[in-house]
N, CA, C and O atoms as a MOPAC input file, in Angstrom:
PM7 MOZYME 1SCF
protein

 N     10.81900 1    17.42200 1   -27.61700 1
 C     11.31400 1    16.14900 1   -27.13500 1
 C     12.61700 1    16.33200 1   -26.37000 1
 O     12.87200 1    15.63100 1   -25.39000 1
 N     13.43400 1    17.26700 1   -26.81500 1
 C     14.70900 1    17.53300 1   -26.15700 1
 C     14.48500 1    17.95200 1   -24.71700 1
 O     15.22300 1    17.52400 1   -23.82900 1
 N     13.48500 1    18.77800 1   -24.47100 1
 C     13.20700 1    19.24000 1   -23.11300 1
 C     12.72600 1    18.10400 1   -22.22200 1
 O     13.04700 1    18.06900 1   -21.03400 1
 N     11.96700 1    17.18400 1   -22.77900 1
 C     11.48600 1    16.04500 1   -22.00200 1
 C     12.65800 1    15.18000 1   -21.54900 1
 O     12.69600 1    14.73600 1   -20.40200 1
 N     13.59700 1    14.94400 1   -22.43300 1
 C     14.78400 1    14.15900 1   -22.08400 1
 C     15.59200 1    14.81800 1   -20.98100 1
 O     16.07700 1    14.14900 1   -20.06800 1
 N     15.73400 1    16.12100 1   -21.07000 1
 C     16.46300 1    16.85400 1   -20.02600 1
 C     15.72200 1    16.77300 1   -18.70200 1
 O     16.34100 1    16.62800 1   -17.64700 1
 N     14.40200 1    16.86700 1   -18.75400 1
 C     13.59800 1    16.78100 1   -17.53800 1
 C     13.73100 1    15.39900 1   -16.89400 1
 O     13.86500 1    15.29200 1   -15.67500 1
 N     13.69500 1    14.35200 1   -17.70200 1
 C     13.83100 1    12.98700 1   -17.18500 1
 C     15.19700 1    12.80800 1   -16.53200 1
 O     15.29200 1    12.23200 1   -15.44900 1
 N     16.25300 1    13.29500 1   -17.17700 1
 C     17.59700 1    13.19000 1   -16.59500 1
 C     17.70700 1    13.97800 1   -15.30200 1
 O     18.33700 1    13.52300 1   -14.34700 1
 N     17.09700 1    15.15600 1   -15.26400 1
 C     17.13200 1    15.97600 1   -14.05300 1
 C     16.40600 1    15.28200 1   -12.90400 1
 O     16.91100 1    15.25200 1   -11.78200 1
 N     15.23700 1    14.73000 1   -13.17400 1
 C     14.47800 1    14.01800 1   -12.13600 1
 C     15.27700 1    12.81100 1   -11.64300 1
 O     15.32400 1    12.55600 1   -10.44000 1
 N     15.90300 1    12.06700 1   -12.55500 1
 C     16.71100 1    10.90600 1   -12.16300 1
 C     17.87700 1    11.33400 1   -11.28000 1
 O     18.18000 1    10.67500 1   -10.28600 1
 N     18.52500 1    12.42700 1   -11.63700 1
 C     19.63600 1    12.93700 1   -10.83400 1
 C     19.16000 1    13.36100 1    -9.45200 1
 O     19.79500 1    13.03400 1    -8.45000 1
 N     18.04600 1    14.08500 1    -9.39000 1
 C     17.52300 1    14.54400 1    -8.10300 1
 C     17.10000 1    13.37300 1    -7.21900 1
 O     17.33400 1    13.39100 1    -6.01100 1
 N     16.48300 1    12.36200 1    -7.81200 1
 C     16.09700 1    11.17500 1    -7.03800 1
 C     17.32500 1    10.43500 1    -6.51400 1
 O     17.33100 1     9.95200 1    -5.38200 1
 N     18.36600 1    10.34900 1    -7.34600 1
 C     19.60200 1     9.70000 1    -6.91000 1
 C     20.22500 1    10.45200 1    -5.74800 1
 O     20.62400 1     9.84700 1    -4.75300 1
 N     20.30900 1    11.76900 1    -5.87100 1
 C     20.87000 1    12.58200 1    -4.78800 1
 C     20.03500 1    12.46600 1    -3.51700 1
 O     20.58300 1    12.38400 1    -2.41800 1
 N     18.72000 1    12.46100 1    -3.66100 1
 C     17.84500 1    12.32800 1    -2.49300 1
 C     18.01700 1    10.96200 1    -1.83400 1
 O     18.00300 1    10.86200 1    -0.60800 1
 N     18.17800 1     9.91600 1    -2.63200 1
 C     18.36600 1     8.57000 1    -2.07700 1
 C     19.68500 1     8.47400 1    -1.31800 1
 O     19.73900 1     7.90100 1    -0.23000 1
 N     20.74300 1     9.03500 1    -1.89100 1
 C     22.04300 1     9.02000 1    -1.21100 1
 C     21.96100 1     9.83100 1     0.07800 1
 O     22.46100 1     9.39900 1     1.11700 1
 N     21.33500 1    11.00000 1     0.01700 1
 C     21.18500 1    11.83000 1     1.21900 1
 C     20.37300 1    11.10000 1     2.28300 1
 O     20.69200 1    11.17400 1     3.46900 1
 N     19.32900 1    10.39700 1     1.86100 1
 C     18.49600 1     9.63600 1     2.79900 1
 C     19.33600 1     8.58400 1     3.52400 1
 O     19.20000 1     8.40200 1     4.73400 1
 N     20.19400 1     7.89900 1     2.78900 1
 C     21.04600 1     6.88000 1     3.41000 1
 C     22.10000 1     7.51400 1     4.31300 1
 O     22.37200 1     7.00000 1     5.39800 1
 N     22.69300 1     8.61500 1     3.88000 1
 C     23.73900 1     9.25400 1     4.67900 1
 C     23.19000 1     9.88700 1     5.94900 1
 O     23.93600 1    10.08100 1     6.90900 1
 N     21.90800 1    10.21100 1     5.97500 1
 C     21.29500 1    10.77200 1     7.17900 1
 C     21.00200 1     9.71000 1     8.23600 1
 O     20.70700 1    10.04600 1     9.38300 1
 N     21.07900 1     8.44600 1     7.86700 1
 C     20.87600 1     7.35900 1     8.82700 1
 C     22.18100 1     7.11100 1     9.57900 1
 O     23.26000 1     7.40100 1     9.06200 1
 N     22.09000 1     6.57500 1    10.79800 1
 C     23.32100 1     6.13600 1    11.46400 1
 C     24.01200 1     5.07800 1    10.59400 1
 O     23.34700 1     4.30800 1     9.90100 1
 N     25.32800 1     5.04500 1    10.63400 1
 C     26.07900 1     4.16100 1     9.74900 1
 C     25.63200 1     2.69700 1     9.86000 1
 O     25.59900 1     1.98500 1     8.85700 1
 N     25.29900 1     2.25800 1    11.03700 1
 C     24.87800 1     0.86400 1    11.23200 1
 C     23.51700 1     0.57700 1    10.60300 1
 O     23.19900 1    -0.58200 1    10.33800 1
 N     22.71300 1     1.60500 1    10.36100 1
 C     21.36800 1     1.42700 1     9.80700 1
 C     21.30400 1     1.61200 1     8.29200 1
 O     20.23500 1     1.45700 1     7.70100 1
 N     22.40700 1     1.93400 1     7.66700 1
 C     22.40800 1     2.16700 1     6.21400 1
 C     22.31000 1     0.84300 1     5.46800 1
 O     23.14900 1    -0.04300 1     5.63200 1
 N     21.28000 1     0.72500 1     4.65300 1
 C     21.09100 1    -0.49400 1     3.85800 1
 C     21.40800 1    -0.25600 1     2.38500 1
 O     21.65200 1    -1.21100 1     1.64700 1
 N     21.40800 1     0.97600 1     1.95700 1
 C     21.66800 1     1.38600 1     0.57400 1
 C     20.63500 1     0.84100 1    -0.40400 1
 O     20.91500 1     0.68200 1    -1.59300 1
 N     19.44100 1     0.55600 1     0.10500 1
 C     18.30800 1     0.24800 1    -0.76800 1
 C     17.04300 1     0.63900 1    -0.02200 1
 O     16.97600 1     0.57100 1     1.20500 1
 N     16.04100 1     1.05000 1    -0.79300 1
 C     14.78600 1     1.49000 1    -0.20000 1
 C     13.97300 1     2.28000 1    -1.21300 1
 O     14.01800 1     2.00500 1    -2.41200 1
 N     13.23400 1     3.25600 1    -0.72300 1
 C     12.40300 1     4.09600 1    -1.59400 1
 C     12.57500 1     5.55300 1    -1.21600 1
 O     12.71700 1     5.89700 1    -0.04300 1
 N     12.56000 1     6.39900 1    -2.22900 1
 C     12.57100 1     7.83900 1    -2.02300 1
 C     11.47700 1     8.40700 1    -2.91900 1
 O     11.47800 1     8.18600 1    -4.12900 1
 N     10.54600 1     9.13900 1    -2.31800 1
 C      9.39600 1     9.69300 1    -3.04100 1
 C      8.63300 1     8.58900 1    -3.78600 1
 O      8.09400 1     8.82600 1    -4.86700 1
 N      8.59000 1     7.38700 1    -3.20700 1
 C      7.87100 1     6.27500 1    -3.81600 1
 C      8.63000 1     5.54300 1    -4.90600 1
 O      8.12000 1     4.57000 1    -5.46300 1
 N      9.83300 1     5.98500 1    -5.22000 1
 C     10.63700 1     5.37600 1    -6.28100 1
 C     11.71000 1     4.49000 1    -5.63700 1
 O     12.43400 1     4.94700 1    -4.75300 1
 N     11.82000 1     3.22500 1    -6.07100 1
 C     12.81400 1     2.34200 1    -5.46300 1
 C     14.23900 1     2.70700 1    -5.88100 1
 O     14.48500 1     3.16500 1    -6.99700 1
 N     15.16500 1     2.48900 1    -4.94900 1
 C     16.58500 1     2.64300 1    -5.26600 1
 C     17.34800 1     1.48700 1    -4.63800 1
 O     16.92700 1     0.91800 1    -3.63100 1
 N     18.47100 1     1.15200 1    -5.24700 1
 C     19.33500 1     0.10100 1    -4.72300 1
 C     20.75200 1     0.40400 1    -5.17500 1
 O     21.04700 1     0.40100 1    -6.37000 1
 N     21.62800 1     0.66600 1    -4.21200 1
 C     23.02300 1     0.97300 1    -4.51200 1
 C     23.95500 1    -0.14600 1    -4.05800 1
 O     25.17100 1     0.04100 1    -4.01300 1
 N     23.39000 1    -1.31500 1    -3.71900 1
 C     24.21500 1    -2.46000 1    -3.34700 1
 C     24.79100 1    -3.10000 1    -4.60800 1
 O     24.27300 1    -2.91600 1    -5.71000 1
 N     25.87000 1    -3.85300 1    -4.42200 1
 C     26.45800 1    -4.57800 1    -5.53700 1
 C     25.43600 1    -5.59900 1    -6.02800 1
 O     24.89500 1    -6.34800 1    -5.21500 1
 N     25.15100 1    -5.65800 1    -7.33800 1
 C     24.12200 1    -6.58100 1    -7.83000 1
 C     24.57200 1    -8.04000 1    -7.71000 1
 O     25.75600 1    -8.35600 1    -7.82400 1
 N     23.60600 1    -8.90500 1    -7.47900 1
 C     23.86300 1   -10.34900 1    -7.48500 1
 C     23.06100 1   -10.95900 1    -8.63100 1
 O     22.09700 1   -10.36700 1    -9.11700 1
 N     23.47900 1   -12.16000 1    -9.05700 1
 C     22.75800 1   -12.81400 1   -10.15200 1
 C     21.31500 1   -13.09300 1    -9.76500 1
 O     20.41800 1   -13.01800 1   -10.60500 1
 N     21.08800 1   -13.41500 1    -8.50100 1
 C     19.71800 1   -13.69700 1    -8.06200 1
 C     18.84300 1   -12.44800 1    -8.16100 1
 O     17.70700 1   -12.52800 1    -8.62700 1
 N     19.36300 1   -11.28800 1    -7.72500 1
 C     18.57400 1   -10.05800 1    -7.79500 1
 C     18.36100 1    -9.63100 1    -9.24800 1
 O     17.31000 1    -9.08900 1    -9.58900 1
 N     19.35200 1    -9.87400 1   -10.09600 1
 C     19.18800 1    -9.55700 1   -11.52500 1
 C     18.06700 1   -10.41300 1   -12.10400 1
 O     17.17600 1    -9.90700 1   -12.78500 1
 N     18.12100 1   -11.71200 1   -11.82600 1
 C     17.08100 1   -12.61800 1   -12.32900 1
 C     15.71100 1   -12.23600 1   -11.78500 1
 O     14.73500 1   -12.19400 1   -12.53400 1
 N     15.63100 1   -11.95700 1   -10.48600 1
 C     14.34300 1   -11.61400 1    -9.88100 1
 C     13.77300 1   -10.31400 1   -10.43200 1
 O     12.55500 1   -10.14200 1   -10.46900 1
 N     14.63100 1    -9.40500 1   -10.85700 1
 C     14.15000 1    -8.13600 1   -11.41000 1
 C     13.69100 1    -8.28400 1   -12.86000 1
 O     12.65800 1    -7.73600 1   -13.24600 1
 N     14.46300 1    -9.02800 1   -13.66400 1
 C     14.20000 1    -9.05700 1   -15.10200 1
 C     13.50300 1   -10.32500 1   -15.59500 1
 O     12.96600 1   -10.33200 1   -16.70200 1
 N     13.50100 1   -11.40100 1   -14.79600 1
 C     12.82000 1   -12.63000 1   -15.21100 1
 C     12.31900 1   -13.35000 1   -13.96600 1
 O     13.02800 1   -14.17200 1   -13.38600 1
 N     11.09300 1   -13.03500 1   -13.56200 1
 C     10.52400 1   -13.61800 1   -12.35200 1
 C      9.06700 1   -14.00000 1   -12.61100 1
 O      8.16500 1   -13.20600 1   -12.34600 1
 N      8.83000 1   -15.21100 1   -13.12500 1
 C      7.45500 1   -15.63300 1   -13.40200 1
 C      6.57300 1   -15.66700 1   -12.16000 1
 O      5.35100 1   -15.57900 1   -12.27800 1
 N      7.15900 1   -15.79200 1   -10.98000 1
 C      6.38600 1   -15.84400 1    -9.74800 1
 C      5.90300 1   -14.49300 1    -9.25900 1
 O      5.11600 1   -14.42600 1    -8.31400 1
 N      6.35500 1   -13.41600 1    -9.88200 1
 C      5.95900 1   -12.05800 1    -9.50100 1
 C      5.03900 1   -11.51600 1   -10.59000 1
 O      5.44500 1   -11.42000 1   -11.74800 1
 N      3.82200 1   -11.16400 1   -10.23900 1
 C      2.83700 1   -10.70700 1   -11.22600 1
 C      3.09800 1    -9.28600 1   -11.71800 1
 O      2.47800 1    -8.84300 1   -12.68500 1
 N      4.00300 1    -8.57300 1   -11.06700 1
 C      4.26500 1    -7.18500 1   -11.47100 1
 C      5.05900 1    -7.12700 1   -12.77700 1
 O      5.92100 1    -7.96800 1   -13.02900 1
 N      4.75500 1    -6.12800 1   -13.59900 1
 C      5.56000 1    -5.87300 1   -14.79100 1
 C      6.77000 1    -5.03200 1   -14.40700 1
 O      7.88300 1    -5.30200 1   -14.86000 1
 N      6.56300 1    -4.02200 1   -13.58300 1
 C      7.65500 1    -3.15300 1   -13.14000 1
 C      8.11300 1    -3.59700 1   -11.76000 1
 O      7.35500 1    -3.52800 1   -10.79200 1
 N      9.35800 1    -4.05300 1   -11.67800 1
 C      9.94100 1    -4.51200 1   -10.42300 1
 C     11.03600 1    -3.53900 1   -10.00200 1
 O     11.45900 1    -2.68900 1   -10.78600 1
 N     11.48800 1    -3.67000 1    -8.76100 1
 C     12.55600 1    -2.79600 1    -8.29000 1
 C     13.82800 1    -3.05400 1    -9.08800 1
 O     14.17100 1    -4.19600 1    -9.39400 1
 N     14.50500 1    -1.98700 1    -9.41000 1
 C     15.72500 1    -2.05600 1   -10.19800 1
 C     16.83700 1    -2.73600 1    -9.40500 1
 O     16.86000 1    -2.65100 1    -8.17700 1
 N     17.74800 1    -3.40100 1   -10.08500 1
 C     18.83900 1    -4.11200 1    -9.42900 1
 C     19.87300 1    -3.13100 1    -8.88500 1
 O     20.37100 1    -3.31500 1    -7.77400 1
 N     20.19700 1    -2.11000 1    -9.64100 1
 C     21.14300 1    -1.09900 1    -9.19000 1
 C     20.71200 1     0.24200 1    -9.75800 1
 O     20.35400 1     0.35000 1   -10.93100 1
 N     20.75000 1     1.25400 1    -8.91600 1
 C     20.35000 1     2.59000 1    -9.33700 1
 C     18.97200 1     2.95500 1    -8.81300 1
 O     18.50400 1     2.41800 1    -7.81000 1
 N     18.33700 1     3.88000 1    -9.51500 1
 C     17.03600 1     4.41200 1    -9.09800 1
 C     16.01100 1     4.10400 1   -10.17600 1
 O     16.27200 1     4.31300 1   -11.36100 1
 N     14.85100 1     3.61200 1    -9.77600 1
 C     13.77600 1     3.37300 1   -10.73600 1
 C     13.33600 1     1.92600 1   -10.75500 1
 O     13.48900 1     1.20100 1    -9.77100 1
 N     12.78900 1     1.51500 1   -11.87800 1
 C     12.19500 1     0.19400 1   -12.00700 1
 C     12.86200 1    -0.59700 1   -13.12300 1
 O     13.45800 1    -0.03400 1   -14.04200 1
 N     12.74600 1    -1.91800 1   -13.01900 1
 C     13.15800 1    -2.83900 1   -14.07500 1
 C     11.88800 1    -3.41200 1   -14.69900 1
 O     10.80100 1    -3.27000 1   -14.13900 1
 N     12.02100 1    -4.05200 1   -15.84100 1
 C     10.87200 1    -4.66000 1   -16.51400 1
 C     10.97900 1    -6.17700 1   -16.39200 1
 O     11.95700 1    -6.77900 1   -16.83300 1
 N      9.96700 1    -6.77900 1   -15.79200 1
 C      9.89900 1    -8.22500 1   -15.60000 1
 C      9.43200 1    -8.86000 1   -16.91200 1
 O      8.23400 1    -8.95200 1   -17.17900 1
 N     10.38900 1    -9.29200 1   -17.71600 1
 C     10.06700 1    -9.83500 1   -19.03700 1
 C      9.25000 1   -11.11700 1   -18.96000 1
 O      8.53700 1   -11.45400 1   -19.90500 1
 N      9.34500 1   -11.82700 1   -17.85800 1
 C      8.54300 1   -13.04900 1   -17.69600 1
 C      7.05300 1   -12.73400 1   -17.64000 1
 O      6.23200 1   -13.61300 1   -17.90100 1
 N      6.69100 1   -11.51500 1   -17.31000 1
 C      5.28500 1   -11.10000 1   -17.31600 1
 C      4.91300 1   -10.38700 1   -18.61300 1
 O      3.77300 1   -10.47600 1   -19.06800 1
 N      5.86600 1    -9.68400 1   -19.20300 1
 C      5.58000 1    -8.91500 1   -20.41800 1
 C      5.37000 1    -9.83300 1   -21.62200 1
 O      4.41400 1    -9.65500 1   -22.37700 1
 N      6.24700 1   -10.80000 1   -21.80400 1
 C      6.18400 1   -11.64000 1   -23.00500 1
 C      4.87200 1   -12.40700 1   -23.13800 1
 O      4.28900 1   -12.38800 1   -24.22200 1
 N      4.37100 1   -13.08300 1   -22.09700 1
 C      3.07500 1   -13.76400 1   -22.25500 1
 C      1.93300 1   -12.79000 1   -22.53800 1
 O      1.02100 1   -13.10900 1   -23.30100 1
 N      1.97800 1   -11.63200 1   -21.94100 1
 C      0.91700 1   -10.64300 1   -22.19200 1
 C      0.96900 1   -10.13600 1   -23.62700 1
 O     -0.07000 1    -9.93400 1   -24.25600 1
 N      2.17400 1    -9.93100 1   -24.14200 1
 C      2.30000 1    -9.51100 1   -25.54300 1
 C      1.82000 1   -10.62100 1   -26.47000 1
 O      1.14300 1   -10.35500 1   -27.46400 1
 N      2.16900 1   -11.86300 1   -26.14600 1
 C      1.75000 1   -13.00500 1   -26.95800 1
 C      0.22700 1   -13.10900 1   -26.96600 1
 O     -0.37400 1   -13.30500 1   -28.02200 1
 N     -0.39900 1   -12.98000 1   -25.80000 1
 C     -1.86400 1   -13.04500 1   -25.71900 1
 C     -2.51500 1   -11.90800 1   -26.49000 1
 O     -3.51700 1   -12.11700 1   -27.17400 1
 N     -1.95900 1   -10.71200 1   -26.38700 1
 C     -2.50700 1    -9.56900 1   -27.12400 1
 C     -2.38400 1    -9.80200 1   -28.62800 1
 O     -3.31000 1    -9.50000 1   -29.38200 1
 N     -1.24500 1   -10.33600 1   -29.06600 1
 C     -1.04700 1   -10.62000 1   -30.48300 1
 C     -2.05700 1   -11.65900 1   -30.96900 1
 O     -2.64100 1   -11.50500 1   -32.04200 1
 N     -2.26200 1   -12.71200 1   -30.18300 1
 C     -3.21600 1   -13.75300 1   -30.58400 1
 C     -4.63600 1   -13.21200 1   -30.66500 1
 O     -5.38600 1   -13.56600 1   -31.57500 1
 N     -5.01000 1   -12.35600 1   -29.71900 1
 C     -6.35600 1   -11.76000 1   -29.76400 1
 C     -6.51200 1   -10.87400 1   -30.99500 1
 O     -7.55900 1   -10.88800 1   -31.64200 1
 N     -5.48900 1   -10.11400 1   -31.31700 1
 C     -5.57000 1    -9.23600 1   -32.49000 1
 C     -5.57300 1   -10.04000 1   -33.78600 1
 O     -6.25000 1    -9.66300 1   -34.74400 1
 N     -4.83400 1   -11.13400 1   -33.82900 1
 C     -4.76500 1   -11.92200 1   -35.06300 1
 C     -6.05800 1   -12.70000 1   -35.31700 1
 O     -6.30400 1   -13.12600 1   -36.44600 1
 N     -6.88300 1   -12.89100 1   -34.29200 1
 C     -8.16200 1   -13.58800 1   -34.46200 1
 C     -9.21300 1   -12.69300 1   -35.09600 1
 O    -10.23600 1   -13.19000 1   -35.56900 1
 N     -8.99300 1   -11.42700 1   -35.11600 1
 C     -9.99500 1   -10.49700 1   -35.66500 1
 C    -10.01700 1   -10.50900 1   -37.15000 1
 O    -10.80200 1    -9.78500 1   -37.76200 1

């Protein structure tokens, strides 16, 4: 398990470095500080309450994994997870 944790941290570090390098390779006027690297979303902009809400509580978005508000990776849309957990619990309790 220790090796898996180290591997996850290493991959996160490499993705972060790649995302920063990707932005720095753009002309300064074209740098947005958010996008994707190797299919993984990144966002280095200052977070706003709207982006936080949209990442962690967005009933209008059917995805469970949404783009992270700051950093590299995904956030969990709890507005989609909770009803699914509730439905799964109800189905299991009927058995």
